[in-house]
TORDREN-413795 format. One line per field, with one value per residue: residue number from 1; residue in three letters; x, y, z of N, C-alpha, C in turn. Coordinates in steps of 0.1 Angstrom, whole numbers, padded with zeros to 4 digits. Atoms other than C-alpha are relative to their C-alpha. Layout:
resi = c(NUM  ...)
resn = c(ALA  ...)
n.X = c(X  ...)
n.Y = c(Y  ...)
n.Z = c(Z  ...)
ca.X = c(X  ...)
ca.Y = c(Y  ...)
ca.Z = c(Z  ...)
c.X = c(X  ...)
c.Y = c(Y  ...)
c.Z = c(Z  ...)
This chain:
resi = c(1  2  3  4  5  6  7  8  9  10  11  12  13  14  15  16  17  18  19  20  21  22  23  24  25  26  27  28  29  30  31  32  33  34  35  36  37  38  39  40  41  42  43  44  45  46  47  48  49  50  51  52  53  54  55  56  57  58  59  60  61  62  63  64  65  66  67  68  69  70  71  72  73  74  75  76  77  78  79  80  81  82  83  84  85  86  87  88  89  90  91  92  93  94  95  96  97  98  99  100  101  102  103  104  105  106  107  108  109  110  111  112  113  114  115  116  117  118  119  120  121  122  123  124  125  126  127  128  129  130  131  132  133  134  135  136  137  138  139  140  141  142  143  144  145  146  147  148  149  150  151  152  153  154  155  156  157  158  159  160  161  162  163  164  165  166  167  168  169  170  171  172  173  174  175  176  177  178  179  180  181  182  183  184  185  186  187  188  189  190  191  192  193  194  195  196  197  198  199  200  201  202  203  204  205  206  207  208  209  210  211  212  213  214  215  216  217  218  219  220  221  222  223  224  225  226  227  228  229  230  231  232  233  234  235  236  237  238  239  240  241  242  243  244  245  246  247  248  249  250  251  252  253  254  255  256  257  258  259  260  261  262  263  264  265  266  267  268  269  270  271  272  273  274  275  276  277  278  279  280  281  282  283  284  285  286  287  288  289  290  291  292  293  294  295  296  297  298  299  300  301  302  303  304  305  306)
resn = c(MET  ASP  LYS  THR  LYS  ARG  ALA  VAL  ALA  LEU  GLY  TYR  PHE  ASP  GLY  LEU  HIS  ILE  GLY  HIS  ALA  ASP  VAL  LEU  GLY  LYS  ALA  LEU  GLY  ALA  SER  ARG  ASP  GLY  LEU  THR  PRO  ALA  VAL  MET  LEU  PHE  ASP  ALA  PRO  PRO  SER  GLU  VAL  VAL  SER  GLY  ILE  THR  VAL  PRO  ARG  LEU  MET  THR  ASP  GLY  GLU  ARG  ASP  ARG  ILE  LEU  GLU  GLY  SER  GLY  PHE  GLU  LEU  LEU  ARG  VAL  SER  PHE  GLY  ASP  ILE  ARG  ASP  MET  SER  ALA  ALA  GLU  PHE  VAL  GLU  SER  VAL  LEU  VAL  GLU  LYS  PHE  ASN  ALA  ALA  GLU  VAL  CYS  CYS  GLY  PHE  ASN  TYR  SER  PHE  GLY  LYS  ASN  GLY  ALA  GLY  SER  SER  GLU  THR  LEU  LYS  ASP  LEU  CYS  ALA  ASN  TYR  GLY  ILE  ASP  VAL  LEU  VAL  SER  GLY  GLU  VAL  GLN  SER  ASN  GLY  GLU  GLN  ILE  SER  SER  SER  ALA  ILE  ARG  ARG  TYR  ILE  GLU  ASN  GLY  GLU  ILE  GLU  ARG  ALA  ASN  GLU  MET  LEU  GLY  TYR  SER  PHE  GLY  PHE  THR  SER  PRO  VAL  PHE  SER  GLY  ASP  HIS  ARG  GLY  ARG  LEU  LEU  GLY  ALA  PRO  THR  ILE  ASN  GLN  PHE  LEU  PRO  GLU  GLY  LEU  VAL  THR  PRO  LYS  PHE  GLY  VAL  TYR  ALA  SER  VAL  ALA  GLU  VAL  ASP  GLY  LYS  LEU  PHE  PRO  GLY  VAL  THR  ASN  ILE  GLY  LYS  ARG  PRO  THR  PHE  ASP  GLY  ALA  SER  MET  ARG  SER  GLU  THR  PHE  ILE  LEU  GLY  PHE  SER  GLY  ASP  LEU  TYR  GLY  ARG  SER  VAL  THR  VAL  ARG  LEU  VAL  SER  PHE  ILE  ARG  GLY  GLU  MET  LYS  PHE  SER  SER  ALA  ASP  ALA  LEU  LYS  GLU  GLN  ILE  VAL  ARG  ASP  GLU  ARG  SER  ALA  ALA  LYS  ILE  THR  GLU  ASN  ARG  LEU  GLY  GLU  ILE  HIS  GLY  ALA  LYS  ILE  LYS  LYS  ILE)
n.X = c(-0012  -0004  0003  -0010  -0010  -0012  -0013  -0008  -0014  -0006  -0015  -0002  -0003  -0009  -0006  0007  -0009  0006  0006  0013  0008  0004  0011  0013  0007  0009  0012  0006  0004  0011  0014  0005  0008  0011  -0003  -0006  -0014  -0003  -0013  0000  -0010  -0003  -0004  -0015  -0006  0000  -0013  -0001  0008  -0006  -0013  -0001  -0009  0006  -0005  0003  0010  -0005  0008  0009  0013  0009  -0003  0003  0015  0005  -0003  0009  0013  0000  0000  0012  0000  0006  -0009  0006  -0011  0000  -0011  -0007  0002  0012  0001  -0014  -0001  0009  -0005  0001  0014  0007  -0001  0009  0015  0004  -0004  0002  0015  0011  -0002  -0003  0008  -0010  0003  -0014  -0012  -0014  -0012  -0013  -0004  -0006  0008  0001  0011  0005  -0009  -0015  -0003  0002  0006  -0008  0009  0007  0011  0012  0009  0006  0011  0012  0008  0011  0010  0001  -0007  -0011  -0012  -0010  -0014  -0011  -0013  -0011  -0004  -0015  -0006  -0014  -0004  0002  0014  0004  0006  -0002  -0012  -0011  0001  -0004  -0016  -0007  0002  -0010  -0015  0000  0002  0014  0005  0002  0012  0010  0002  0009  0013  0007  0003  -0011  0002  0000  0008  0008  0001  0000  -0012  0000  -0011  -0012  -0010  -0001  -0013  0000  0001  -0013  -0008  0005  0010  0011  0006  0012  -0004  0009  -0004  0006  0012  -0004  0001  -0005  -0013  -0007  -0009  -0016  -0002  -0007  0007  0006  0008  0013  0011  0010  0013  0007  0012  0002  -0011  -0012  -0013  -0012  -0004  -0012  0004  -0010  0006  -0010  0001  -0007  -0012  -0008  0005  0003  0014  0004  0011  0001  0011  -0002  -0002  0002  -0001  0009  -0004  0009  0013  0000  0013  0000  0006  0001  0012  0007  -0005  -0007  -0005  -0012  -0004  -0014  -0001  -0015  -0010  -0011  -0011  0003  0000  -0014  -0002  -0009  -0009  0006  0012  -0003  -0003  0012  0007  -0005  0005  0014  0001  -0002  0011  0012  -0003  0001  0015  0006  -0005  0006  0014  0005  0007  0006  0011  0014  0000  0001  0013  0002  0004  0014  0004  0006  0007  -0007)
n.Y = c(-0002  0009  -0007  0004  -0012  0007  -0004  0006  0000  -0001  0004  0013  0009  0012  0007  -0003  -0002  -0008  -0013  0003  0004  -0012  -0005  0009  0001  -0012  0003  0011  -0005  -0007  0008  -0004  -0011  0005  0000  0012  -0003  0005  -0004  -0001  0007  -0001  0012  0001  -0013  -0011  -0002  0011  -0004  -0013  0002  0013  0009  0008  -0002  0014  -0001  0004  0010  0003  -0008  0009  0001  -0014  -0001  0008  -0007  -0010  0005  0008  -0011  -0007  -0010  0002  -0004  -0008  0002  -0011  0001  -0013  -0005  -0008  -0011  -0006  -0013  -0010  -0010  0004  -0004  0009  0012  -0001  0000  0012  0013  0000  -0004  0007  0014  0006  -0006  -0001  -0010  -0002  0006  0001  0001  -0002  -0015  -0002  0005  -0006  0005  -0009  0001  -0003  -0001  -0014  -0003  0005  0001  -0013  -0002  0010  -0006  -0011  0004  0009  -0011  -0005  0010  0003  0012  -0002  0006  0003  0003  0006  -0005  0008  0010  0003  0011  -0003  -0013  0000  0000  0013  -0001  0013  0000  0003  0014  0009  -0001  0010  0013  0003  -0001  0011  -0005  0005  -0003  -0014  -0001  0004  -0011  -0008  0006  0002  0015  0006  0001  0014  0004  0012  0007  0016  0007  0010  0010  -0005  0010  0009  -0001  -0004  0011  0009  -0008  0000  -0013  -0001  -0014  -0002  -0010  -0009  -0010  -0013  -0006  -0009  -0013  -0002  -0004  0013  -0002  0004  0014  0005  0007  -0009  0007  -0001  0005  0005  0003  0012  0003  -0010  0001  -0005  0007  -0009  0005  -0007  -0002  -0004  -0005  -0002  0009  0012  0002  0013  0011  -0006  -0003  -0010  -0009  -0006  0005  -0002  0013  -0003  0012  -0004  0007  0007  0003  0010  0001  -0002  -0011  -0001  -0005  -0009  -0014  -0002  -0013  -0001  -0015  -0001  -0007  -0005  0004  0007  0000  -0001  0013  0004  0013  0008  0008  0014  0001  0002  -0013  -0004  0007  -0006  -0013  0002  0003  -0013  -0009  0003  -0003  -0014  -0004  0004  -0009  -0012  0001  0004  -0009  -0010  0003  -0007  -0014  0003  0000  -0007  -0014  -0003  -0014  -0003  -0014  -0012)
n.Z = c(-0007  -0011  -0012  -0010  -0005  -0002  -0004  0010  0000  0013  0000  0005  -0012  0003  -0011  -0013  -0009  -0012  0005  0006  -0012  -0007  0009  -0001  -0014  -0002  0007  -0007  -0013  0003  -0002  -0012  0003  0010  0015  0005  0004  0014  0006  0014  0005  0014  0008  0001  -0007  0010  0005  0010  0011  0005  0004  0007  -0006  -0010  -0014  -0007  -0011  -0014  -0003  0012  0000  -0007  -0014  -0005  0000  -0012  -0013  -0001  -0003  -0013  -0009  -0001  0010  0013  0011  0011  0010  0011  0008  0001  0013  0000  -0007  0001  0006  -0008  -0009  -0014  -0004  0007  -0007  -0012  0004  0008  -0006  -0015  -0002  0008  0001  -0014  -0010  -0011  -0012  -0007  0010  -0008  0007  -0006  0001  0013  0011  0011  0008  0011  0013  -0001  -0016  -0004  -0012  -0013  -0013  -0003  0011  -0004  -0011  0005  0010  -0007  -0009  0008  0000  -0013  -0002  -0009  0005  -0010  0006  -0008  0004  0002  -0010  0001  -0006  -0002  0007  0015  0004  0006  0013  0007  0007  -0010  -0004  0011  0000  -0010  0002  0012  -0005  -0010  -0013  -0003  -0012  0002  0008  -0010  -0009  0007  0003  -0012  0001  0007  0013  0004  0012  -0001  0012  -0001  -0002  0010  -0001  0006  0003  -0011  -0005  -0014  -0009  0000  -0009  -0014  -0002  0010  0002  0009  0010  0006  0008  -0005  0008  0011  -0003  -0013  0001  -0003  -0009  0004  -0001  -0011  -0010  -0010  -0011  0004  -0006  0008  -0006  0006  -0007  -0011  -0010  0005  -0002  0004  0013  0007  0014  0012  0011  0012  0012  -0004  0009  -0003  0009  0013  0000  0010  -0004  -0012  -0007  -0015  -0006  -0015  -0009  -0012  -0012  -0009  0008  0011  0006  0015  0003  0015  0004  -0010  0000  -0013  -0001  -0006  -0004  -0002  -0013  -0001  0009  -0004  0010  0015  0008  0003  0006  -0008  0008  0000  -0008  -0014  -0005  -0002  -0013  -0012  -0002  -0003  -0015  -0007  0003  -0006  -0013  0000  0002  -0013  -0010  0004  -0002  -0013  -0008  0007  0010  -0003  0007  0015  0004  0013  -0002  -0008  -0001  -0011  0000  -0006)
ca.X = c(-0304  -0287  -0300  -0273  -0251  -0215  -0182  -0158  -0121  -0101  -0066  -0049  -0048  -0019  -0009  -0031  0000  -0002  -0007  -0036  -0050  -0052  -0074  -0096  -0100  -0115  -0140  -0147  -0153  -0180  -0204  -0209  -0227  -0250  -0229  -0219  -0181  -0169  -0137  -0132  -0111  -0095  -0091  -0054  -0030  -0034  0003  0004  -0023  -0007  0029  0022  0047  0036  0039  0044  0017  0024  -0006  -0030  -0063  -0081  -0065  -0070  -0107  -0113  -0097  -0117  -0150  -0142  -0137  -0170  -0163  -0185  -0164  -0170  -0152  -0142  -0123  -0096  -0100  -0134  -0125  -0088  -0098  -0125  -0118  -0115  -0150  -0164  -0151  -0168  -0201  -0203  -0186  -0187  -0222  -0241  -0226  -0216  -0239  -0208  -0217  -0180  -0147  -0114  -0080  -0044  -0026  -0009  -0040  -0044  -0073  -0089  -0072  -0034  -0037  -0046  -0066  -0052  -0068  -0074  -0092  -0113  -0123  -0132  -0153  -0171  -0180  -0204  -0223  -0221  -0197  -0172  -0136  -0112  -0075  -0049  -0015  0019  0026  0062  0081  0115  0116  0107  0073  0055  0047  0042  0071  0094  0080  0084  0122  0128  0112  0133  0165  0156  0151  0119  0118  0119  0091  0070  0074  0058  0031  0021  0019  0043  0045  0036  0015  -0010  -0008  -0012  0013  0025  0048  0084  0117  0114  0151  0142  0130  0162  0180  0161  0139  0108  0094  0062  0067  0048  0049  0044  0010  0013  0021  0034  0065  0095  0114  0154  0164  0175  0165  0141  0128  0091  0057  0033  -0004  -0020  -0056  -0056  -0024  0009  0042  0077  0094  0125  0117  0140  0130  0149  0159  0179  0213  0228  0205  0205  0169  0153  0121  0117  0097  0093  0103  0092  0103  0076  0091  0072  0046  0041  0014  0004  -0003  -0003  -0029  -0039  -0034  -0010  -0002  0035  0048  0084  0098  0136  0162  0188  0211  0214  0209  0240  0253  0268  0296  0275  0244  0260  0273  0238  0224  0247  0236  0199  0206  0221  0193  0167  0184  0186  0148  0138  0158  0143  0107  0107  0081  0071  0044  0016  0027  0026  -0005  -0020  -0034  -0061  -0082  -0094  -0119  -0105)
ca.Y = c(0142  0118  0128  0111  0138  0127  0135  0131  0123  0136  0126  0097  0071  0049  0026  0043  0055  0077  0109  0093  0079  0114  0126  0096  0095  0130  0119  0088  0108  0128  0098  0111  0141  0118  0121  0091  0088  0084  0085  0096  0071  0075  0048  0055  0080  0114  0118  0086  0098  0131  0119  0083  0069  0040  0045  0013  0008  0006  -0018  -0034  -0015  -0045  -0045  -0007  -0010  -0038  -0018  0011  -0006  -0027  0008  0020  0041  0044  0043  0069  0060  0087  0085  0111  0115  0129  0156  0165  0195  0209  0242  0241  0258  0233  0204  0216  0223  0193  0166  0176  0192  0177  0142  0135  0158  0166  0184  0181  0176  0164  0168  0171  0205  0200  0188  0201  0199  0214  0217  0217  0214  0251  0247  0243  0235  0272  0274  0244  0262  0293  0275  0251  0281  0291  0259  0257  0227  0225  0217  0200  0201  0179  0194  0181  0147  0138  0108  0115  0150  0139  0146  0114  0107  0078  0086  0086  0053  0037  0049  0032  0001  0000  0007  -0022  0003  -0016  -0005  0032  0026  0008  0037  0059  0035  0030  -0009  -0034  -0034  -0066  -0085  -0112  -0137  -0174  -0199  -0220  -0250  -0240  -0261  -0278  -0268  -0251  -0285  -0303  -0275  -0280  -0248  -0256  -0223  -0210  -0194  -0164  -0139  -0101  -0086  -0069  -0033  -0035  -0016  -0042  -0044  -0045  -0079  -0099  -0115  -0101  -0111  -0115  -0123  -0147  -0151  -0184  -0190  -0158  -0168  -0150  -0168  -0153  -0160  -0154  -0141  -0140  -0117  -0119  -0142  -0170  -0165  -0195  -0216  -0192  -0182  -0161  -0148  -0126  -0141  -0141  -0173  -0175  -0202  -0199  -0208  -0232  -0240  -0272  -0278  -0277  -0242  -0246  -0227  -0207  -0169  -0161  -0126  -0119  -0087  -0076  -0066  -0060  -0063  -0089  -0090  -0085  -0112  -0133  -0161  -0189  -0212  -0244  -0256  -0265  -0229  -0217  -0241  -0227  -0192  -0202  -0214  -0180  -0161  -0181  -0174  -0136  -0135  -0153  -0129  -0099  -0110  -0124  -0107  -0086  -0104  -0086  -0052  -0067  -0056  -0042  -0007  0005  0037  0051  0080  0113)
ca.Z = c(-0075  -0051  -0016  0003  0022  0021  0036  0006  0009  -0020  -0031  -0048  -0021  -0031  -0004  0025  0042  0075  0055  0036  0069  0084  0055  0055  0092  0092  0065  0085  0116  0098  0103  0137  0121  0099  0068  0047  0046  0009  -0010  -0045  -0065  -0099  -0125  -0127  -0110  -0125  -0128  -0148  -0171  -0178  -0182  -0197  -0173  -0152  -0114  -0094  -0067  -0029  -0028  -0054  -0062  -0049  -0015  -0011  -0019  0005  0033  0024  0023  0054  0071  0062  0031  0000  -0031  -0056  -0089  -0114  -0145  -0145  -0182  -0176  -0153  -0162  -0183  -0158  -0142  -0104  -0103  -0127  -0107  -0074  -0091  -0114  -0093  -0056  -0057  -0084  -0086  -0049  -0030  -0007  0026  0039  0019  0033  0017  0023  0025  -0008  -0027  -0062  -0086  -0117  -0153  -0151  -0112  -0108  -0078  -0042  -0008  -0003  -0037  -0026  0006  -0013  -0040  -0015  0007  -0020  -0016  0022  0021  0049  0039  0063  0054  0069  0074  0067  0083  0089  0099  0116  0101  0065  0048  0042  0006  -0017  -0037  -0007  0003  -0031  -0030  0004  -0007  -0039  -0019  0006  0035  0045  0080  0070  0044  0071  0095  0068  0059  0095  0086  0072  0035  0018  -0008  -0012  -0040  -0049  -0040  -0070  -0073  -0078  -0082  -0048  -0042  -0007  0006  -0006  0013  0044  0041  0020  0006  -0008  -0041  -0053  -0080  -0068  -0080  -0112  -0109  -0074  -0065  -0065  -0034  -0036  -0043  -0013  0018  0044  0078  0071  0085  0068  0074  0071  0082  0103  0123  0119  0115  0113  0080  0057  0023  -0008  -0034  -0068  -0095  -0076  -0093  -0076  -0098  -0129  -0123  -0150  -0134  -0105  -0076  -0038  -0019  0018  0043  0070  0105  0125  0098  0078  0054  0017  0006  -0032  -0050  -0018  -0016  0012  0026  0032  0050  0049  0083  0080  0052  0060  0031  -0007  -0033  -0037  -0059  -0040  -0052  -0042  -0028  0005  0008  0003  0028  0054  0046  0048  0083  0093  0075  0094  0128  0119  0108  0140  0162  0143  0145  0180  0202  0173  0156  0175  0158  0123  0106  0072  0067  0091  0090  0121  0128  0137)
c.X = c(0003  -0003  0009  0011  0013  0011  0010  0016  0005  0015  0002  0006  0008  0008  -0006  0010  -0005  -0005  -0014  -0010  -0006  -0012  -0012  -0006  -0009  -0012  -0008  -0007  -0013  -0013  -0006  -0011  -0011  0005  0006  0015  0002  0014  -0001  0012  0002  0002  0014  0006  0000  0014  0003  -0007  0007  0015  0002  0011  -0006  0006  -0003  -0009  0007  -0009  -0010  -0014  -0010  0001  -0006  -0015  -0006  0002  -0010  -0015  -0002  -0001  -0013  -0002  -0009  0011  -0005  0011  -0003  0010  0007  -0001  -0011  0000  0013  -0001  -0012  0008  -0002  -0016  -0010  -0001  -0008  -0015  -0006  0002  -0005  -0015  -0010  0000  0000  -0007  0009  -0005  0013  0010  0011  0010  0013  0004  0005  -0009  -0001  -0011  -0003  0010  0014  0003  0000  -0005  0006  -0011  -0006  -0011  -0012  -0008  -0009  -0012  -0010  -0008  -0012  -0011  -0002  0006  0013  0013  0010  0014  0009  0013  0011  0002  0013  0002  0016  0005  -0003  -0015  -0002  -0007  0001  0012  0012  0000  0004  0015  0006  -0003  0010  0014  0002  0000  -0014  -0006  -0004  -0013  -0013  -0003  -0010  -0014  -0009  -0004  0012  -0004  -0002  -0010  -0007  -0001  -0001  0013  0000  0013  0012  0009  0001  0014  0000  -0002  0011  0009  -0003  -0009  -0010  -0006  -0012  0005  -0011  0006  -0007  -0012  0006  -0002  0006  0014  0010  0010  0016  0001  0009  -0009  -0005  -0004  -0014  -0011  -0010  -0012  -0007  -0012  -0001  0012  0013  0012  0012  0006  0014  -0005  0010  -0008  0010  -0001  0009  0012  0008  -0004  -0003  -0015  -0003  -0011  0001  -0012  0004  -0001  0001  0002  -0008  0005  -0010  -0013  0003  -0013  0000  -0008  -0001  -0013  -0008  0007  0005  0005  0014  0004  0014  0002  0013  0009  0012  0012  -0005  0000  0014  0000  0011  0007  -0006  -0013  0001  0003  -0013  -0008  0005  -0004  -0013  -0001  0001  -0011  -0012  0002  -0001  -0016  -0007  0002  -0007  -0015  -0006  -0007  -0006  -0012  -0012  -0001  -0001  -0014  -0002  -0005  -0011  -0004  -0010  -0008  0008  -0012)
c.Y = c(-0009  0009  -0004  0011  -0008  0009  -0006  0003  0002  -0002  -0012  -0009  -0012  -0005  0003  0001  0010  0013  -0002  -0002  0012  0007  -0008  -0001  0012  -0003  -0011  0005  0008  -0008  0004  0010  -0005  -0001  -0015  0001  -0007  0005  -0001  -0007  0000  -0014  -0002  0013  0011  0004  -0010  0004  0011  -0003  -0014  -0009  -0008  0001  -0013  0003  -0005  -0011  -0001  0010  -0008  0000  0014  0002  -0008  0006  0010  -0003  -0007  0012  0008  0010  -0004  0004  0007  0000  0010  -0003  0013  0007  0009  0013  0009  0014  0010  0010  -0004  0002  -0011  -0014  0001  0000  -0013  -0012  0000  0004  -0008  -0015  -0007  0005  0002  0011  0003  -0007  0000  -0003  0003  0015  0003  -0005  0011  -0005  0010  -0001  0005  0002  0014  0002  -0006  -0002  0012  0002  -0009  0005  0011  -0004  -0008  0009  0004  -0009  -0005  -0014  0003  -0008  -0001  -0004  -0004  0006  -0010  -0011  -0006  -0012  0003  0012  0000  -0001  -0014  0000  -0014  -0002  -0003  -0015  -0009  0000  -0009  -0013  -0006  -0001  -0011  0006  -0002  0007  0015  0001  -0003  0011  0010  -0005  0000  -0016  -0005  -0004  -0016  -0003  -0012  -0006  -0015  -0007  -0010  -0010  0004  -0013  -0011  0000  0003  -0014  -0009  0007  0000  0011  0000  0013  0000  0010  0008  0011  0013  0004  0009  0015  0005  0005  -0013  0005  -0003  -0015  -0004  -0007  0008  -0009  0004  -0006  -0006  -0003  -0011  -0003  0011  0001  0005  -0008  0008  -0009  0005  -0001  0004  0006  0004  -0010  -0013  -0001  -0011  -0010  0007  0003  0012  0010  0005  -0007  0002  -0015  0002  -0014  0005  -0009  -0005  -0004  -0012  -0003  0003  0014  0004  0003  0009  0013  0002  0015  0000  0014  0000  0009  0008  -0006  -0007  0001  0001  -0015  -0003  -0012  -0007  -0011  -0014  0000  -0001  0015  0008  -0005  0007  0015  0001  -0001  0014  0010  -0004  0005  0017  0004  -0003  0009  0014  0000  -0003  0011  0012  -0002  0007  0013  0000  0001  0008  0014  0001  0015  0002  0015  0009  0010)
c.Z = c(0012  0014  0012  0003  0002  0005  -0009  0002  -0014  0000  -0009  0011  -0003  0012  0014  0010  0012  -0005  -0005  0012  0007  -0008  0001  0014  0003  -0008  0007  0013  -0002  0002  0012  -0002  -0010  -0014  -0003  -0004  -0015  -0004  -0015  -0006  -0014  -0006  -0002  0005  -0010  -0007  -0011  -0014  -0007  -0005  -0009  0005  0011  0014  0007  0012  0013  0004  -0012  0003  0009  0015  0006  0001  0011  0013  0001  0003  0013  0010  0001  -0012  -0012  -0010  -0011  -0012  -0011  -0010  -0001  -0013  -0001  0006  -0001  -0005  0007  0007  0015  0004  -0006  0008  0013  -0003  -0007  0007  0015  0004  -0006  0000  0014  0011  0013  0010  0008  -0011  0008  -0011  0006  -0003  -0015  -0012  -0012  -0009  -0012  -0012  0004  0016  0006  0013  0012  0009  0003  -0011  0004  0011  -0005  -0008  0008  0010  -0007  0001  0015  0003  0009  -0006  0011  -0006  0010  -0003  -0003  0009  -0003  0008  0002  -0008  -0015  -0002  -0005  -0013  -0006  -0007  0008  0004  -0010  0000  0011  -0002  -0011  0004  0012  0015  0004  0012  0000  -0008  0010  0010  -0006  -0003  0011  0000  -0006  -0015  -0004  -0013  0003  -0015  0000  0000  -0011  0002  -0007  -0003  0011  0005  0016  0007  0000  0009  0013  0003  -0012  0000  -0007  -0010  -0006  -0009  0006  -0009  -0011  0004  0012  0000  0003  0010  -0004  0002  0012  0010  0011  0011  -0003  0010  -0011  0007  -0006  0009  0012  0010  -0007  0003  -0005  -0013  -0005  -0014  -0009  -0010  -0012  -0009  0003  -0009  0003  -0011  -0014  -0003  -0010  0005  0014  0008  0014  0004  0015  0007  0013  0011  0007  -0007  -0009  -0006  -0014  -0002  -0014  -0003  0009  0000  0015  0000  0007  0002  0003  0013  0001  -0012  0006  -0007  -0016  -0005  -0003  -0008  0007  -0009  0000  0008  0015  0006  0001  0012  0013  0002  0004  0015  0007  -0002  0009  0016  0001  0000  0014  0011  -0002  0005  0015  0009  -0007  -0008  0004  -0006  -0014  -0005  -0015  0003  0007  -0001  0011  0000  0007  0005)
């Protein structure tokens, strides 16, 4: 049996939003008591496995794992299919006790587990008490009177309410992907852009123009990002195009992180390239004004000890 005593965080941690950070922070804080902070990760969202309906992600699994490992967590990977038919009692005994050697368990107030989700956080407390395992339960976390949840954040992103989504995330929503060579129209219009495809499976923001921030070689630059299909030029594929203000250089083939700060306007089809060029100038001014003096507060997800 594994002799490592662990504080295990339970849940489906999609996006590492403020509510997730509260649960994870409790597990991370257990390191003060000599326990190894750990997080149980599923191979797919339980709701997706049960319903067969794909759920858009708030961040890629790769980014999530890098953040968790960088924060000091041991990643405990579990196939949901292997445990979905376990009773609550079987899960505690077989997984938490025998497999993970948990000395402490952390979860949210609405955590459910066991076959058909029959177990609750209170059930977890009762069952874990039989093995001397402490259970720490995070209460409901709200933002402006609304419960923070991954589904609410996805809805805000899809509706273009990116500032509201960022409030719930606790950081600025974004993505990291390689820059590819596009049509070079931006250069001809006086605003050379980096072209990127959004990572597969990531939630798609509302099509339109955003004030954004791009990270290049560890330095943050204000930007203007258009997400959509470029209707003025009859574009077919959805992509992200970002004009990085104050930067010049070749980024082709490099992975760049872009974070969305504020929605400026919806996607539009312009009557001419000149009309689009005039709008681009207005968008640049709007983005520069929005991001002015705000670069220092733009960051990705962070997990702190509680």
